[in-house]
C-alpha positions as CSV (number, residue, x, y, z in Angstrom):
1,X,145.3,68.3,131.5
2,X,143.7,66.1,133.8
3,X,144.5,68.5,136.8
4,X,141.2,70.1,137.9
5,X,140.9,74.0,139.3
6,X,138.7,73.8,142.6
7,X,138.3,77.4,144.2
8,X,137.4,77.5,148.2
9,X,134.5,80.1,148.7
10,X,133.5,81.2,152.3
11,X,130.6,83.5,153.2
12,X,128.9,84.7,157.1
13,X,125.5,83.0,155.5
14,X,123.2,81.4,153.3
15,X,122.6,83.5,150.0
16,X,126.5,84.7,151.0
17,X,128.3,81.0,150.2
18,X,125.3,80.7,147.0
19,X,127.0,83.9,145.4
20,X,131.0,82.2,145.9
21,X,130.2,78.9,144.7
22,X,128.6,80.7,141.2
23,X,130.7,83.8,141.1
24,X,134.1,81.2,140.4
25,X,131.7,79.1,139.1
26,X,133.3,80.4,135.2
27,X,136.5,79.7,135.4
28,X,136.9,76.4,138.3
29,X,135.4,73.3,137.3
30,X,134.6,72.4,140.8
31,X,134.3,74.7,144.0
32,X,134.3,73.8,147.4
33,X,132.6,75.6,150.6
34,X,133.8,76.2,154.0
35,X,131.2,75.9,156.3
36,X,132.9,76.7,158.6
37,X,133.4,80.4,157.8
38,X,129.1,80.1,158.3
39,X,127.4,81.9,161.6
40,X,124.7,80.3,160.3
41,X,123.3,78.3,156.5
42,X,121.5,75.7,155.4
43,X,123.1,72.9,153.7
44,X,120.4,72.3,150.8
45,X,120.6,76.1,149.9
46,X,123.8,75.9,149.6
47,X,124.5,73.4,147.0
48,X,120.8,73.0,145.1
49,X,121.7,74.6,141.8
50,X,124.8,74.4,141.0
51,X,126.8,74.9,138.0
52,X,129.7,71.8,138.8
53,X,130.2,69.5,141.1
54,X,131.0,70.7,145.1
55,X,133.3,70.0,148.3
56,X,132.1,70.6,151.4
57,X,134.3,70.9,154.2
58,X,133.5,72.3,157.7
59,X,138.0,72.7,159.3
60,X,137.8,72.3,162.7
61,X,140.4,75.2,164.8
62,X,142.5,71.7,165.1
63,X,142.7,71.8,162.2
64,X,143.4,75.1,161.1
65,X,139.8,76.4,160.7
66,X,136.7,78.0,162.2
67,X,134.5,76.0,163.6
68,X,134.2,74.8,167.3
69,X,131.8,73.1,167.5
70,X,131.2,69.7,169.1
71,X,133.2,66.2,167.5
72,X,129.3,65.6,166.8
73,X,127.6,68.6,165.2
74,X,130.2,68.5,162.6
75,X,130.2,65.3,161.3
76,X,126.3,65.3,161.5
77,X,126.5,69.1,158.6
78,X,129.2,66.9,156.6
79,X,126.6,63.8,156.8
80,X,123.7,65.6,155.7
81,X,126.0,67.3,153.2
82,X,126.0,64.0,151.7
83,X,122.3,63.4,151.6
84,X,121.7,66.1,150.0
85,X,123.8,65.4,146.7
86,X,127.4,66.7,147.4
87,X,130.2,64.9,145.5
88,X,132.2,64.7,148.3
89,X,132.8,65.8,151.6
90,X,136.7,66.9,153.7
91,X,136.7,64.9,156.8
92,X,140.6,65.4,158.2
93,X,142.1,62.4,159.1
94,X,143.2,61.2,163.1
95,X,139.6,63.5,163.3
96,X,137.7,60.3,164.7
97,X,135.7,59.7,161.1
98,X,136.7,55.7,160.5
99,X,132.9,55.1,160.3
100,X,132.0,58.6,157.9
101,X,134.7,57.4,156.3
102,X,133.6,53.4,155.3
103,X,130.1,54.9,155.5
104,X,131.3,56.9,151.9
105,X,134.2,56.2,151.3
106,X,134.1,56.6,147.5
107,X,133.0,60.9,147.9
108,X,135.1,60.6,150.9
109,X,138.8,63.7,150.5
110,X,140.5,62.5,153.5
111,X,142.4,65.0,154.2
112,X,145.9,66.0,156.7
113,X,147.2,69.9,157.3
114,X,151.0,70.7,158.7
115,X,150.5,74.8,159.0
116,X,154.3,73.8,160.4
117,X,157.1,72.3,158.0
118,X,156.8,68.7,156.1
119,X,156.4,66.0,158.7
120,X,159.0,63.4,158.5
121,X,156.7,60.6,158.7
122,X,155.0,62.5,155.9
123,X,155.4,58.8,154.2
124,X,153.8,56.6,156.4
125,X,151.0,59.0,156.4
126,X,149.9,59.1,153.1
127,X,149.5,54.5,153.1
128,X,148.3,54.9,156.3
129,X,145.1,57.7,155.0
130,X,145.6,55.7,151.5
131,X,144.2,52.2,153.5
132,X,141.0,54.1,154.5
133,X,139.3,53.4,151.9
134,X,138.9,56.4,150.6
135,X,138.5,57.6,147.2
136,X,141.3,61.2,147.6
137,X,143.7,61.4,149.8
138,X,145.2,65.3,150.3
139,X,148.2,66.1,152.2
140,X,149.0,69.3,152.9
141,X,152.4,70.9,154.1
142,X,154.0,73.4,155.3
143,X,157.5,74.1,152.8
144,X,160.7,76.2,154.0
145,X,162.1,75.5,150.3
146,X,161.6,73.9,146.3
147,X,163.6,70.9,147.4
148,X,161.2,69.6,149.5
149,X,158.3,69.6,146.9
150,X,160.1,66.5,145.5
151,X,159.2,64.9,148.3
152,X,155.8,65.0,148.2
153,X,155.9,65.2,144.4
154,X,157.4,61.5,145.5
155,X,154.7,60.5,147.7
156,X,152.5,58.3,144.9
157,X,151.8,57.8,141.4
158,X,151.4,60.2,139.0
159,X,149.1,59.3,137.3
160,X,146.1,57.8,139.7
161,X,142.9,55.9,138.9
162,X,140.8,57.4,139.4
163,X,139.5,54.5,142.2
164,X,142.5,56.2,144.0
165,X,142.7,59.9,143.6
166,X,144.9,61.9,146.0
167,X,146.4,65.9,146.3
168,X,149.0,67.4,147.3
169,X,150.0,71.0,147.3
170,X,152.5,72.4,149.4
171,X,151.8,75.5,151.4
172,X,153.9,79.1,151.7
173,X,156.2,80.6,148.9
174,X,158.0,78.8,148.7
175,X,154.7,75.5,147.6
176,X,153.6,77.3,144.4
177,X,155.3,75.2,142.3
178,X,152.8,72.1,144.3
179,X,149.9,74.7,143.7
180,X,150.3,76.4,139.6
181,X,151.8,72.8,138.5
182,X,149.2,69.5,140.1
183,X,149.7,67.1,137.1
184,X,153.6,67.2,137.8
185,X,152.5,65.6,141.4
186,X,150.2,63.8,140.2
187,X,147.3,65.8,141.8
188,X,143.3,65.3,141.2
189,X,142.6,68.6,141.4
190,X,144.3,71.9,142.4
191,X,143.1,74.6,144.7
192,X,142.3,78.8,143.9
193,X,140.8,80.4,146.4
194,X,138.4,82.8,145.9
195,X,138.6,86.8,147.8
196,X,140.2,85.2,150.8
197,X,142.9,83.3,151.2
198,X,142.7,79.8,153.2
199,X,145.5,78.9,153.6
200,X,149.4,80.2,153.0
201,X,150.1,80.0,149.9
202,X,147.4,80.6,148.0
203,X,146.5,82.3,144.8
204,X,142.8,84.0,143.9
205,X,141.4,82.1,140.7
206,X,142.0,85.0,138.8
207,X,145.7,84.5,138.7
208,X,145.9,81.2,138.4
209,X,143.4,81.2,135.6
210,X,144.7,84.5,133.4
211,X,147.9,85.1,135.1
212,X,149.2,81.3,135.0
213,X,147.5,79.8,132.9
214,X,146.6,76.8,135.2
215,X,143.8,74.4,133.0
216,X,146.2,74.7,129.8
217,X,149.5,73.3,132.1
218,X,150.0,69.7,132.2
219,X,152.7,67.2,132.3
220,X,154.2,67.8,129.1
221,X,154.6,71.2,129.7
222,X,157.9,73.1,129.3
223,X,158.8,74.8,132.7
224,X,160.3,77.5,133.4
225,X,160.7,79.7,136.2
226,X,161.9,83.1,137.7
227,X,164.4,82.7,140.9
228,X,164.1,85.1,144.1
229,X,162.8,86.4,147.4
230,X,160.6,87.9,147.6
231,X,158.4,87.7,144.5
232,X,154.7,87.9,145.8
233,X,154.1,90.3,142.9
234,X,156.4,89.8,140.5
235,X,154.9,91.2,137.2
236,X,157.5,88.4,134.9
237,X,155.4,84.9,135.0
238,X,152.4,87.7,134.0
239,X,154.8,88.3,130.5
240,X,155.9,85.6,130.2
241,X,153.1,82.8,130.6
242,X,151.0,86.2,127.9
243,X,153.8,85.3,125.7
244,X,154.3,81.6,125.3
245,X,149.8,81.5,125.6
246,X,150.7,84.1,121.9
247,X,153.3,82.0,120.5
248,X,151.2,78.4,121.5
249,X,154.0,76.9,122.9
250,X,153.3,75.0,125.5
251,X,155.5,75.7,128.6
252,X,154.7,77.5,131.7
253,X,156.5,80.2,133.8
254,X,156.1,79.9,137.3
255,X,157.1,81.0,141.1
256,X,160.9,79.7,142.6
257,X,161.3,81.5,145.6
258,X,164.2,79.0,147.1
259,X,166.2,79.0,149.9
260,X,169.2,79.1,148.0
261,X,171.1,78.4,144.5
262,X,172.0,74.6,146.1
263,X,168.1,74.8,146.7
264,X,167.4,76.1,142.7
265,X,169.4,74.1,141.4
266,X,167.6,70.5,143.0
267,X,164.0,71.2,142.3
268,X,165.6,72.3,138.2
269,X,167.2,68.8,138.3
270,X,164.0,68.0,139.8
271,X,161.6,68.7,137.2
272,X,163.2,69.6,133.7
273,X,163.5,73.8,134.3
274,X,164.3,74.4,130.9
275,X,164.8,77.9,131.8
276,X,164.9,80.9,135.1
277,X,164.8,84.9,135.0
278,X,167.3,85.0,137.6
279,X,166.5,88.3,140.7
280,X,167.6,89.6,144.0
281,X,169.2,87.9,146.0
282,X,170.3,85.6,143.9
283,X,172.5,87.5,140.3
284,X,175.0,87.1,141.8
285,X,174.9,84.0,143.8
286,X,174.2,82.4,140.8
287,X,177.2,82.2,139.4
288,X,177.8,78.5,140.5
289,X,180.7,76.3,138.4
290,X,176.9,74.9,137.1
291,X,176.5,77.5,134.3
292,X,178.9,78.8,131.3
293,X,178.0,81.9,132.2
294,X,178.7,84.6,129.0
295,X,181.0,87.6,128.3
296,X,178.4,89.8,129.2
297,X,177.3,87.8,132.0
298,X,180.9,87.2,133.4
299,X,182.1,91.2,132.6
300,X,178.9,92.0,135.0
301,X,179.3,89.6,137.5
302,X,176.1,88.9,137.8
303,X,172.8,87.3,135.6
304,X,169.7,87.5,134.9
305,X,168.9,84.4,132.9
306,X,169.7,80.8,132.9
307,X,168.4,78.6,129.8
308,X,169.9,75.1,129.7
309,X,171.0,74.0,126.6
310,X,172.1,70.6,125.4
311,X,171.8,69.2,129.4
312,X,174.0,72.5,131.1
313,X,173.0,75.6,131.9
314,X,174.3,79.0,130.7
315,X,173.9,82.4,132.2
316,X,173.8,85.9,130.5
317,X,172.8,89.4,131.7
318,X,169.6,90.9,130.0
319,X,169.4,94.2,132.3
320,X,172.4,96.0,131.0
321,X,170.8,96.6,127.7
322,X,167.2,96.5,129.5
323,X,168.3,98.8,131.3
324,X,169.7,101.5,128.6
325,X,165.7,100.7,126.1
326,X,164.4,103.9,127.6
327,X,167.7,106.2,127.9
328,X,167.4,105.9,124.7
329,X,167.4,109.9,123.0
330,X,166.8,111.7,127.0
331,X,170.4,112.1,127.9
332,X,174.2,112.2,126.2
333,X,175.6,109.2,128.6
334,X,179.5,109.7,127.0
335,X,180.4,112.1,129.5
336,X,177.8,112.6,132.0
337,X,178.7,112.1,135.4
338,X,176.5,108.9,136.5
339,X,175.8,107.7,139.9
340,X,174.4,105.5,141.0
341,X,172.2,104.0,144.6
342,X,173.0,101.2,145.7
343,X,175.4,98.1,145.3
344,X,173.7,94.7,144.2
345,X,173.2,92.9,140.9
346,X,171.1,95.3,139.0
347,X,174.1,98.1,140.2
348,X,176.4,96.2,138.2
349,X,174.8,96.1,135.7
350,X,173.7,99.5,135.7
351,X,177.2,100.5,135.8
352,X,178.4,98.2,133.0
353,X,175.3,99.7,131.0
354,X,176.3,103.7,131.7
355,X,180.2,102.3,130.9
356,X,179.9,100.6,128.0
357,X,178.4,104.3,127.1
358,X,181.3,106.5,128.9
359,X,179.6,108.0,132.1
360,X,182.0,108.8,134.6
361,X,180.3,106.0,136.6
362,X,179.8,106.7,140.7
363,X,178.0,103.8,143.1
364,X,176.1,105.8,146.7
365,X,175.5,102.1,148.7
366,X,175.5,102.0,152.8
367,X,177.7,99.1,152.3
368,X,181.1,101.4,151.1
369,X,182.6,97.9,150.3
370,X,179.5,96.8,148.3
371,X,180.1,99.8,146.8
372,X,183.6,100.4,146.1
373,X,183.1,96.1,144.5
374,X,181.1,97.6,142.1
375,X,183.2,100.5,140.5
376,X,186.0,98.7,140.7
377,X,184.1,96.9,137.7
378,X,184.0,100.1,135.0
379,X,187.0,102.4,136.9
380,X,183.9,104.5,139.0
381,X,184.5,106.0,142.4
382,X,181.6,105.1,145.3
383,X,180.6,107.9,147.1
384,X,178.6,108.2,150.8
385,X,175.2,107.0,150.6
386,X,173.0,108.9,149.4
387,X,175.4,112.0,147.9
388,X,174.5,115.3,147.9
389,X,173.6,118.1,145.1
390,X,175.7,119.1,142.3
391,X,177.5,115.8,142.1
392,X,175.7,113.8,139.1
393,X,173.2,114.5,135.6
394,X,172.3,111.2,135.8
395,X,171.2,109.6,138.9
396,X,170.1,105.4,139.6
397,X,168.0,103.9,142.1
398,X,168.4,100.5,142.2
399,X,167.2,100.0,145.5
400,X,164.0,98.7,146.4
401,X,163.0,101.9,149.0
402,X,160.2,103.9,147.3
403,X,158.1,100.1,146.8
404,X,154.5,99.8,146.8
405,X,153.3,99.9,149.4
406,X,156.5,101.5,150.9
407,X,155.4,105.3,148.8
408,X,156.6,107.4,151.1
409,X,160.0,106.4,151.0
410,X,162.8,107.5,148.8
411,X,166.7,106.9,148.8
412,X,167.6,111.2,148.7
413,X,166.1,114.0,149.6
414,X,164.4,117.2,148.1
415,X,167.1,119.6,148.6
416,X,169.5,117.2,146.5
417,X,167.5,116.3,142.9
418,X,169.2,119.0,141.5
419,X,170.7,117.0,138.3
420,X,169.5,116.0,134.6
421,X,167.1,113.4,134.9
422,X,166.4,110.8,137.3
423,X,165.7,106.7,136.7
424,X,164.5,104.8,139.0
425,X,164.5,101.2,139.0
426,X,161.1,100.9,140.9
427,X,158.0,100.1,138.9
428,X,155.0,100.1,141.3
429,X,154.7,102.1,141.8
430,X,154.5,104.1,138.1
431,X,155.6,107.1,140.0
432,X,157.9,107.3,142.6
433,X,158.9,110.0,145.8
434,X,161.9,110.0,143.8
435,X,160.4,110.8,140.4
436,X,158.0,113.2,141.5
437,X,160.5,115.0,144.1
438,X,162.4,114.7,141.0
439,X,160.2,116.0,138.0
440,X,158.7,119.4,141.2
441,X,162.6,119.8,140.7
442,X,163.1,120.6,137.1
443,X,164.6,116.9,135.9
444,X,163.9,114.4,133.6
445,X,162.0,111.4,134.8
446,X,162.7,107.7,133.8
447,X,160.2,104.6,135.6
448,X,161.4,101.4,135.7
449,X,158.2,99.9,133.8
450,X,160.5,100.4,130.9
451,X,163.2,98.7,131.9
452,X,160.9,95.4,133.4
453,X,159.8,94.9,129.4
454,X,162.8,95.6,127.6
455,X,164.7,92.9,130.0
456,X,162.5,89.9,129.9
457,X,161.7,90.8,126.1
458,X,165.6,90.4,125.6
459,X,164.7,86.3,128.0
460,X,162.0,85.6,125.7
461,X,164.0,86.2,123.2
462,X,166.8,84.1,123.8
463,X,165.0,80.9,126.0
464,X,162.4,80.8,122.6
465,X,164.0,81.0,119.8
466,X,161.7,85.0,119.2
467,X,160.6,88.1,120.4
468,X,157.0,89.1,122.2
469,X,155.1,91.2,120.2
470,X,155.5,94.9,120.1
471,X,154.2,96.1,123.3
472,X,152.6,92.3,124.5
473,X,154.2,92.7,127.4
474,X,154.3,96.2,128.7
475,X,150.7,95.7,128.3
476,X,150.1,92.8,131.1
477,X,152.8,94.0,133.5
478,X,150.2,97.2,133.2
479,X,147.3,95.7,133.6
480,X,148.5,93.2,136.3
481,X,150.4,95.9,137.9
482,X,146.8,98.3,138.1
483,X,145.1,94.2,139.4
484,X,147.1,94.0,142.4
485,X,146.7,97.4,143.2
486,X,143.1,97.1,143.5
487,X,143.3,94.3,145.0
488,X,145.5,95.3,148.3
489,X,143.4,98.7,148.0
490,X,140.5,96.7,149.2
491,X,142.6,94.3,151.7
492,X,143.1,97.1,153.0
493,X,140.0,99.1,153.5
494,X,139.0,95.6,155.3
495,X,141.6,95.8,157.5
496,X,140.0,98.8,158.3
497,X,135.9,97.9,158.6
498,X,137.5,95.6,160.6
499,X,139.1,96.8,163.3
């Protein structure tokens, strides 16, 4: 891999910046010191005793930063950083910094940020910035769809010389592939956060290294991903990337937050995507003429897995078998009254799974028309939402109600929980309010993590021909869940402290 990982650190004081700088040094190749977050700072102090190269940035408020002083004062700080030995300074294109760039070209990152979208003249901007002689040109723009990343990738040759390097970044959720695949964009480095997100879509350095293995990914790395929206807390990347690392396969799995199926297909073609998991809201819509769907996918009317074979897309649904795994030995499904909450792609897979085992399926959803459509797949019935007491033996929640952080939500009141078993496909938290109420009412309970792991294991085997090691995916998912929840708790406490 040629591209490096640069961790962006902030701090209110010199000591705080130094401590943050040293914390990221074991994982990062470079560190960006954001002086605009500091109340006071000693330039020599933040640079001395550093273990990795630094970029010194003092972003003004007009460019999305926090420095509100004069331009003369800001340029003085940056010039002082160069005098004290900083490897690079970051200055904004069009800021009146021409003299600074001209005198220190080989140590300048010339940057331009557009937080609204990809500018119409981005190609011309790149060429104008390149003509200044700055060693590194950085262009960052918010992207609203995956296909806009193609334009960013094509701004410059993917093999930039040492003398003329560049960094391109798509900001926002749809831009994540540009952060995770810097070599595919020809970038000299990519950026990660260190406790504070200073740009839309920026990931923490720990996630970049441990979850997305950014140091392993190169231009020849096979690409896989998860298609859906939103994807901020998806556990699929950590499971599949752990699987690829464990088996030694040069492959990476990234979030693909698409605007629609056409957007996904454009990205997949341009970046030679080899496979994808599919989640809400695309499980039904992705069944286009370009996807050859197998029998189980056609019966469900939704697919959750795609792979490219001989230049064509194949689709299947691993939700069916994945859903049944955690039920094995818990409940006799033949003849049992099974009520499914929700009528989306997941509900379709659950309905087919239960019908293959002889259950009497009822769909309970707020949208009666959609409930009727899902019920018709398996000759089942549809009922009002939520179901009433005494109407079911098995209750399956396929809605997102109760997902962290909205842990107090539940699709069914405690008074209606009088059946045998409640199965909640929500996996975060492990015990939702629905499951807690059901257990208190004497029901057996099953959480959603088992299904998530089981269907992912089948996806991995379908793509690679080899199933992951036993419990590998579950352990990875549980670690990531714990980290996500700890991070949310810390962020919440931080917000409360600043109120």
